[in-house]
C-alpha positions in Angstrom: -106.5 155.7 42.2 -108.5 152.5 43.0 -112.5 152.9 42.5 -114.6 150.7 44.6 -118.4 150.4 44.4 -118.5 151.5 48.2 -117.3 155.0 47.1 -119.2 155.3 43.9 -122.3 157.5 44.2 -125.7 156.0 44.7 -127.1 157.9 41.8 -124.0 156.8 39.8 -124.9 153.4 41.0 -128.9 153.4 40.0 -127.7 154.9 36.1 -125.4 151.7 35.4 -127.8 149.1 37.0 -130.7 150.7 34.3 -128.8 150.9 31.6 -127.1 147.2 32.1 -130.6 145.9 32.9 -131.4 147.6 29.3 -128.5 145.8 27.7 -129.3 142.6 29.5 -133.2 142.6 28.7 -131.9 143.2 24.8 -129.6 140.4 25.2 -132.0 138.1 26.5 -135.2 138.8 25.3 -138.4 136.7 25.1 -138.8 134.5 21.7 -142.0 136.1 19.8 -142.1 133.1 18.4 -142.0 130.3 21.3 -145.0 129.7 23.5 -145.3 127.6 27.0 -148.1 125.8 27.3 -148.9 123.4 30.2 -151.5 120.8 30.3 -152.8 118.0 32.5 -151.0 114.8 32.8 -152.8 112.6 35.1 -152.3 114.0 37.8 -149.1 116.1 37.3 -149.3 119.1 35.5 -146.7 119.7 32.7 -144.9 122.2 30.6 -144.8 121.7 26.5 -142.8 124.9 24.6 -143.9 125.0 21.2 -141.7 127.4 18.5 -141.7 128.1 15.4 -145.5 127.2 14.3 -146.9 127.9 11.3 -150.9 127.6 12.9 -152.2 127.5 16.4 -155.3 126.0 16.5 -158.1 126.2 19.7 -160.3 122.9 19.8 -163.2 122.1 22.2 -164.7 118.7 21.4 -163.8 117.9 17.7 -165.1 122.1 17.5 -162.3 124.8 16.3 -162.7 127.6 18.3 -159.8 130.1 16.8 -157.0 129.8 14.4 -153.9 131.5 14.7 -150.1 132.3 12.4 -147.3 132.2 12.9 -147.1 135.8 13.9 -150.1 135.5 16.3 -148.4 135.2 20.0 -149.7 138.2 21.6 -153.9 137.0 19.8 -152.8 133.7 21.5 -152.4 134.7 24.5 -154.9 137.5 24.6 -157.2 134.9 23.4 -156.8 132.3 25.8 -157.3 134.7 28.6 -161.3 135.6 27.4 -162.0 132.1 26.6 -165.1 131.3 28.7 -164.1 129.2 32.0 -166.3 126.0 30.3 -164.2 126.5 27.1 -160.9 126.7 29.1 -161.4 123.7 31.3 -161.2 121.3 28.7 -159.7 123.2 25.8 -157.1 121.0 23.6 -154.2 122.8 21.2 -153.4 121.8 17.9 -150.0 122.8 17.0 -148.5 122.8 13.5 -145.0 123.4 12.4 -143.9 124.9 9.2 -141.6 121.2 8.9 -145.0 119.3 9.6 -147.5 119.9 6.8 -147.8 116.3 5.6 -147.8 115.1 9.6 -150.7 115.6 12.2 -150.3 118.7 14.2 -149.2 118.6 18.0 -152.0 117.6 19.6 -151.8 119.2 23.8 -155.1 118.1 25.7 -156.8 119.5 29.0 -154.5 122.5 28.8 -154.0 124.6 31.8 -152.3 127.6 31.1 -150.0 128.7 28.1 -147.7 132.2 28.8 -144.6 133.2 27.1 -141.5 131.4 27.5 -139.7 133.0 30.2 -135.7 134.3 29.9 -133.2 134.6 32.4 -134.2 138.7 31.9 -138.1 137.8 33.1 -137.0 135.2 36.0 -134.9 137.7 38.1 -137.6 140.0 38.1 -139.2 139.1 41.9 -135.6 141.6 42.7 -137.0 144.3 41.7 -140.5 143.4 42.9 -139.6 143.0 46.2 -137.6 146.2 46.3 -140.8 148.2 44.8 -142.5 146.4 47.4 -140.4 147.5 50.2 -141.1 151.0 48.8 -144.8 150.8 49.3 -144.5 148.7 52.3 -143.1 152.1 54.3 -145.0 154.5 51.5 -148.6 154.7 53.2 -147.1 154.9 57.4 -144.6 157.6 55.6 -147.8 159.2 54.7 -150.3 158.9 57.2 -147.5 160.1 60.2 -145.8 162.9 57.7 -149.4 164.3 57.3 -150.2 164.2 61.0 -146.5 165.8 61.9 -146.5 168.2 58.8 -150.3 169.6 59.6 -150.0 170.0 63.6 -146.8 171.5 63.4 -148.1 174.6 61.1 -149.3 175.5 64.4 -152.6 177.6 63.7 -155.5 176.6 61.7 -155.6 179.7 59.5 -152.3 178.7 58.6 -153.1 175.3 57.8 -155.5 175.9 55.5 -153.4 179.0 54.2 -150.8 176.9 52.9 -153.1 174.1 52.3 -154.8 176.3 50.1 -151.3 177.7 48.6 -150.0 174.3 47.4 -153.5 172.9 46.1 -153.3 175.9 43.9 -149.8 175.4 42.9 -150.4 171.7 41.5 -153.5 172.8 39.9 -151.5 175.3 38.0 -149.2 172.5 36.9 -151.4 170.1 36.1 -152.9 172.7 33.9 -149.4 173.8 32.2 -149.2 169.8 31.6 -152.6 169.2 29.9 -152.1 172.4 27.6 -148.5 171.7 26.6 -150.0 167.5 25.8 -152.7 169.2 23.7 -150.9 171.7 21.8 -148.1 169.2 21.4 -150.6 166.4 20.1 -152.4 169.0 17.7 -149.3 170.0 16.1 -148.0 166.8 15.7 -151.2 164.5 15.2 -149.7 161.5 15.9 -152.5 159.3 15.1 -152.6 160.1 11.6 -149.6 158.7 10.4 -150.4 155.0 12.0 -151.0 152.4 8.6 -154.1 150.8 8.5 -152.2 147.7 8.7 -150.3 149.1 11.8 -153.5 149.9 13.0 -155.1 146.1 12.6 -152.1 144.6 14.3 -152.5 146.8 17.3 -156.5 146.3 17.5 -156.1 142.3 17.6 -152.8 142.2 19.6 -154.2 144.7 22.7 -157.6 144.5 22.7 -158.8 144.1 26.1 -162.7 143.9 27.4 -162.7 146.9 28.6 -166.2 147.5 29.3 -165.9 144.0 31.4 -162.6 144.9 33.0 -163.2 148.5 34.5 -166.6 149.1 36.5 -168.5 152.6 35.5 -166.7 155.4 37.4 -168.2 158.8 38.8 -166.7 161.6 39.5 -169.1 162.7 42.0 -168.7 159.2 44.1 -165.2 159.7 43.9 -165.5 162.8 45.7 -167.7 161.5 48.5 -165.5 158.5 48.9 -162.4 160.7 50.2 -164.2 160.8 53.1 -163.9 157.3 54.8 -166.2 155.9 57.1 -164.0 153.5 58.2 -159.8 154.9 58.5 -158.5 151.8 59.3 -159.9 149.7 56.5 -158.4 153.0 53.9 -155.3 151.9 55.3 -155.2 148.1 55.1 -156.4 148.9 51.4 -154.2 151.8 50.7 -156.7 154.2 49.3 -154.5 157.0 49.4 -157.0 159.5 49.2 -158.9 158.7 52.1 -155.6 158.2 53.9 -154.9 162.0 53.5 -157.8 163.2 54.6 -157.7 161.4 57.9 -154.5 162.5 58.5 -155.1 166.5 57.9 -158.1 165.4 60.0 -155.6 164.8 62.4 -153.2 166.9 62.1 -155.6 170.2 62.8 -157.2 168.7 65.4 -153.6 168.2 67.3 -153.9 172.1 66.6 -156.7 172.8 68.9 -155.5 170.1 71.3 -153.7 171.6 74.6 -149.8 170.9 74.4 -149.9 168.2 77.5 -152.1 166.2 75.5 -151.2 166.8 71.8 -147.3 166.3 72.4 -147.3 162.8 73.0 -149.0 162.1 70.0 -147.1 164.5 67.6 -143.8 163.0 68.9 -144.8 159.1 68.2 -145.7 160.5 64.6 -142.7 162.4 64.3 -140.6 159.7 65.4 -142.0 156.9 63.0 -141.8 159.6 60.0 -138.0 159.4 61.1 -137.8 155.7 61.6 -139.1 155.5 58.0 -136.8 157.9 56.4 -134.4 155.5 58.2 -135.6 152.9 56.4 -135.3 154.3 53.3 -131.5 154.5 53.2 -131.2 150.8 54.2 -134.1 149.8 50.8 -132.3 152.3 48.9 -129.3 149.7 49.3 -130.8 147.4 47.0 -131.7 150.0 44.8 -129.3 149.4 41.9 -130.3 145.7 41.8 -133.7 146.0 41.7 -133.5 148.6 39.1 -131.5 146.1 37.3 -133.8 143.4 37.3 -137.1 145.8 36.5 -135.2 146.6 33.4 -134.3 144.1 32.1 -137.2 142.1 32.8 -139.6 144.5 31.1 -137.4 145.2 27.6 -137.3 141.4 27.9 -140.4 140.8 28.0 -142.0 144.0 25.7 -138.6 144.7 23.7 -138.4 148.3 22.0 -140.0 146.5 18.5 -143.6 147.5 19.3 -141.9 151.5 19.6 -141.9 151.4 15.7 -145.4 151.1 15.3 -146.3 154.2 17.9 -143.0 156.2 17.5 -145.4 159.2 16.6 -147.3 158.7 19.7 -144.4 158.2 22.4 -142.3 160.6 20.4 -145.4 163.8 21.4 -145.8 162.8 25.3 -142.2 162.1 25.8 -141.2 165.3 24.2 -144.3 166.9 26.2 -143.0 165.7 29.3 -139.1 166.8 28.8 -140.7 170.6 27.9 -142.9 170.8 31.0 -140.2 169.8 33.5 -137.3 171.4 31.6 -139.0 174.6 30.8 -141.7 174.7 33.1 -141.4 172.9 36.3 -137.3 174.0 36.1 -137.9 178.0 35.3 -140.7 177.8 38.0 -138.1 176.6 40.7 -135.9 178.5 39.0 -137.2 181.9 39.5 -139.9 181.2 42.7 -137.6 179.5 44.6 -134.0 181.1 43.4 -132.7 177.3 43.4 -130.1 177.3 40.3 -131.7 174.8 37.2 -128.8 173.1 37.6 -128.5 171.9 41.3 -132.8 171.1 41.2 -132.2 168.6 38.6 -129.2 167.2 40.1 -130.8 167.4 43.6 -133.0 165.2 42.4 -131.6 162.5 40.2 -132.0 159.7 42.2 -135.4 160.2 42.9 -136.2 160.6 39.4 -134.1 157.3 39.0 -135.8 155.5 41.7 -139.6 157.1 39.8 -138.7 155.6 36.1 -137.8 152.3 37.4 -140.9 151.7 40.0 -143.0 153.7 38.0 -145.1 155.2 41.1 -145.4 158.4 42.5 -146.1 156.5 45.8 -143.2 153.6 46.2 -140.8 157.2 45.6 -142.4 159.6 48.1 -140.0 158.2 50.8 -136.4 159.2 48.3 -138.3 162.6 47.3 -138.8 163.8 50.7 -135.3 162.9 51.8 -133.8 164.2 48.5 -135.9 167.9 49.2 -134.3 167.9 52.4 -130.8 167.0 52.3 -130.2 168.6 48.8 -132.5 171.3 48.1 -133.0 173.2 51.6 -136.5 172.1 51.6 -137.4 171.8 55.8 -139.4 168.7 57.1 -142.1 170.7 58.5 -142.9 171.7 54.6 -141.5 168.3 52.8 -144.1 166.4 55.5 -147.2 168.0 54.3 -146.9 169.3 50.8 -144.8 166.0 49.2 -147.3 163.3 51.0 -150.3 166.1 49.3 -148.3 166.2 46.0 -148.1 162.0 45.5 -151.9 162.1 45.6 -153.5 164.3 43.9 -150.4 166.0 41.6 -149.9 164.0 38.5 -148.1 166.2 36.1 -147.0 163.2 33.9 -150.3 161.2 34.1 -152.5 164.1 32.5 -151.0 164.7 30.3 -151.0 161.0 29.0 -154.2 161.2 29.8 -154.9 164.3 27.2 -152.0 163.2 24.7 -153.7 159.8 24.5 -157.3 161.0 24.3 -156.5 163.3 21.1 -154.4 160.6 19.7 -156.8 157.8 20.0 -159.7 160.1 18.8 -157.6 161.1 15.7 -156.6 157.3 14.7 -160.8 157.2 14.7 -160.9 160.1 12.8 -163.2 162.2 15.4 -162.6 166.3 15.1 -162.3 167.3 19.0 -163.2 171.2 18.8 -162.4 173.1 21.4 -164.8 172.8 23.9 -164.1 169.5 23.7 -160.4 170.0 24.4 -161.3 172.1 27.4 -163.9 169.2 28.6 -160.6 166.7 28.5 -158.4 169.4 30.3 -160.9 169.9 33.0 -161.6 166.2 33.3 -158.0 164.9 33.2 -157.1 167.5 35.8 -160.2 166.0 38.1 -158.7 163.0 37.0 -155.3 162.7 38.1 -156.3 163.9 41.4 -158.0 160.9 41.8 -154.9 158.9 40.6 -153.4 156.4 43.3 -149.6 156.6 42.9 -149.1 153.1 41.7 -147.9 151.6 38.3 -150.6 151.2 35.8 -153.5 152.7 37.0 -153.7 155.5 34.7 -155.0 153.5 31.9 -158.3 152.6 34.1 -158.5 156.9 34.7 -158.2 157.6 30.8 -161.7 156.0 31.1 -162.8 158.9 32.4 -161.4 161.2 30.3 -162.2 159.2 26.9 -166.0 158.8 28.3 -166.1 162.4 29.1 -165.8 163.5 24.9 -167.5 160.1 23.9 -163.9 158.6 22.1 -164.3 154.8 22.2 -162.7 153.2 25.2 -161.6 149.9 23.0 -158.7 152.7 21.6 -157.0 152.1 24.8 -156.3 149.1 22.5 -154.0 150.9 20.8 -151.8 152.0 23.1 -151.6 148.8 25.6 -148.0 148.5 23.9 -145.8 151.1 24.9 -148.1 151.7 28.1 -145.5 150.4 30.8 -142.5 151.9 28.9 -144.2 155.7 28.8 -145.7 154.9 32.6 -142.0 155.0 33.4 -141.3 158.3 32.0 -144.4 160.1 33.3 -143.8 159.0 36.6 -140.7 161.5 36.8 -142.4 164.4 35.6 -144.9 163.4 38.7 -142.3 163.8 40.8 -140.0 166.5 39.9 -143.8 168.7 40.1 -144.1 167.8 43.6 -140.4 168.7 44.5 -140.3 172.0 42.4 -143.8 172.8 44.1 -142.5 172.0 47.7 -139.5 174.5 47.5 -141.7 177.8 45.8 -143.8 176.7 49.0 -140.9 176.8 51.8 -139.4 179.7 49.5 -143.1 181.6 49.7 -143.0 180.7 53.5 -139.7 181.9 53.9 -137.8 178.6 55.2 -136.5 177.3 52.2 -132.9 176.2 53.3 -133.6 175.1 56.5 -132.7 172.0 56.3 -133.2 169.5 59.4 -135.6 171.8 61.0 -139.0 170.7 62.2 
């Protein structure tokens, strides 16, 4: 029997895109001994590719600003980005190769940019970027409409409060469990004590960000106050998810207090918008295998797996914790409290986990998660439309575990002994920080600043983990969305509506 592309299940297509993308990226990975230097020639900008250099020097007005060696590609890129504007505008790069020791170095004046030489694996990344943007494109209208309908359909405002309280309590339980597992593992394995001095120095030099200037001070009290938007339209335009959630819940609750004659048309409008967004998910997911292929090939092509060799203990600690929490805690939680068989629960979320892994965004995965929970796990729309958008905003199991593991790892590297009080502080701060973490790629780094500050661990230590952050961000997002789905099944079971697919 012939197998056509159309008959292959979507999750198999996505998995194929994931594997083939990783292989493609590994085959066409970026050469760490090449740089593309853009420079002005008259009124035009030209690009010169330099490779296999012995030394590279930044020069301004005959003054050598900094010199780099043959293994310093990432240091060169970081140093160029950190140059003051005055130095960057009049920069000259001097390149000497091993074969030119007796001849003058290559001189490149009027430098306008320095970057890695892109391979085909990186040039196809826009296909993946479009896929992510399409999912993000519908995330905000979906969150707004789903939460309004979800809150309004609950009827009695006391039921809204009961269901909301139950949902938030479950989310706090899963987050606390994730952080606890992470802290136990990082204290048992002690990955921060296993790095050599040479590796530490290399990581600090290559990934050292200017943390103080790049990230403004963060205040948890201000974060709570800012949940209430002064302009909800502005919150929608800027994608302020916590403000959007608060606004939607207020509208939904208010609709329960308005007569059916006036509330009905409003609820039907947002219900229609929610259904439209879900239908749009099916259209977008048609290009998912190609988007996944492009994203993974670009990630592997640019970063490779080399950096994992230096941070293998840190990566293993976090990934082990993510697996233990997802399989051992969330899987069992769903099995015992919702009655969904272990295998059915995870097989029903296959597409969700693959999309979460490739996009690194809980927000982008939200519409896929809602569809999977309704169609595969039997969670009715009136529960998914309330619980999942809320979870995509405040429930970050994987991100909170990462913040705890990373904080202790960095402290171990700096030989700081964090006692029980400090680790309890990490637990509490990571719980609060996860609530304010936006469901988009990479924002966990910003929230990690809060956790590090809470126990006085040097923020510059973030440089130690930046090399593998993108890959681990993909892993922890999977746990985030599985945690949302697990809570949705338990809430649906507690309300006696699990299995009522399609019932609003």
